[in-house]
C-alpha positions as CSV (number, residue, x, y, z in Angstrom):
1,Q,0.0,0.0,0.0
2,V,1.5,3.3,-1.1
3,Q,1.1,6.2,1.3
4,L,2.1,9.8,1.0
5,Q,2.4,12.3,3.9
6,E,3.0,16.0,3.6
7,S,4.8,18.0,6.2
8,G,5.9,21.5,6.7
9,P,5.0,24.8,8.4
10,G,1.4,25.8,8.3
11,L,2.1,29.5,8.4
12,V,4.5,31.4,6.2
13,K,5.1,35.1,6.1
14,P,4.7,37.1,2.8
15,S,7.9,37.2,0.7
16,Q,9.3,34.1,2.4
17,T,9.8,30.7,1.0
18,L,7.3,27.9,1.5
19,S,8.9,24.5,1.9
20,L,7.0,21.3,2.1
21,T,8.1,17.7,2.2
22,C,6.3,14.6,1.0
23,T,7.3,11.3,2.6
24,V,6.5,8.2,0.6
25,S,6.1,4.7,1.8
26,G,5.2,1.5,0.1
27,T,7.2,2.2,-3.0
28,S,10.3,3.9,-4.1
29,I,10.2,7.4,-5.6
30,T,12.7,6.2,-8.1
31,A,10.5,3.3,-9.3
32,N,10.4,3.3,-13.1
33,G,7.6,5.2,-14.6
34,D,6.3,7.1,-11.6
35,Y,5.8,10.9,-11.4
36,W,5.4,12.6,-8.1
37,H,3.3,15.8,-8.1
38,W,2.5,18.8,-6.0
39,I,-1.1,20.1,-6.3
40,R,-2.8,22.9,-4.3
41,Q,-6.3,24.1,-3.7
42,A,-6.9,27.6,-2.7
43,P,-10.1,28.6,-0.8
44,G,-13.1,28.5,-3.1
45,K,-11.0,27.4,-6.1
46,G,-10.2,24.2,-8.0
47,L,-7.1,22.0,-7.9
48,E,-4.0,23.6,-9.4
49,W,-1.1,21.6,-10.6
50,I,2.2,23.0,-9.3
51,G,4.8,20.6,-10.8
52,N,6.3,17.2,-10.5
53,I,9.5,15.2,-10.3
54,A,9.9,12.1,-12.3
55,F,11.4,8.8,-11.2
56,S,14.5,9.9,-13.2
57,G,14.8,13.1,-11.2
58,S,13.6,15.3,-14.0
59,T,11.3,18.1,-13.0
60,Y,8.4,19.9,-14.7
61,Y,6.6,23.0,-13.5
62,S,3.4,24.9,-14.2
63,P,4.3,27.8,-16.4
64,S,2.5,30.2,-14.1
65,L,4.5,29.2,-11.1
66,K,7.8,28.1,-12.7
67,S,9.8,31.2,-11.8
68,R,9.1,30.6,-8.1
69,T,9.0,26.8,-7.9
70,S,11.6,24.2,-7.2
71,I,11.0,20.5,-6.6
72,S,13.8,18.2,-5.4
73,R,14.1,14.8,-3.8
74,D,16.1,12.9,-1.2
75,T,16.1,9.3,-2.4
76,S,17.8,8.1,0.8
77,K,14.7,9.2,2.7
78,N,12.2,8.5,-0.1
79,Q,11.0,12.1,0.1
80,F,10.4,14.9,-2.4
81,T,10.2,18.5,-1.5
82,L,8.5,21.6,-2.8
83,Q,9.9,25.1,-2.4
84,L,7.9,28.1,-3.5
85,T,9.6,31.4,-3.1
86,S,8.3,35.0,-2.6
87,V,5.0,33.8,-1.4
88,T,1.9,36.1,-1.1
89,P,-1.5,35.6,0.5
90,E,-2.6,34.2,-2.9
91,D,-0.4,31.2,-2.2
92,T,-2.6,30.3,0.8
93,A,-4.0,26.8,0.0
94,I,-4.2,23.2,0.9
95,Y,-1.1,21.5,-0.6
96,F,-1.2,17.9,-1.7
97,C,1.5,15.5,-2.9
98,T,0.3,12.7,-5.2
99,R,1.2,10.3,-7.9
100,W,-2.4,10.4,-9.1
101,D,-3.3,6.9,-7.9
102,D,-2.4,7.8,-4.3
103,W,-2.7,11.1,-2.5
104,G,-1.5,12.6,0.8
105,Q,-4.1,14.0,3.1
106,G,-3.1,17.5,2.3
107,T,-1.6,20.2,4.5
108,Q,-3.0,23.7,5.0
109,V,-0.5,26.5,4.4
110,T,-1.5,30.1,5.2
111,V,0.5,33.1,4.0
112,S,0.1,35.9,6.5
113,S,2.1,38.3,8.5
């Protein structure tokens, strides 16, 4: 059974960097063919794809967020991490990690001073 769990601070100040980690169990993030995604849902809005990191380590980002987004991984810990720089209150959302078949429970991040 594959499980994903997001972790990170729930409150970030404007202009700072949001950093979240997804810990994966039940499979390796380097398993052939898998892509690991970050998704978010702002209050009252739909799901927004942020980006992903492939089993190979290649990364892909939403064009609208690319300039502020970095996704990396620690294969020794079977984790992948999202960093979103220069956050504003518009980045307030529930953030999910997923490989589409399996989802984390989501973590609320609020951007506020």
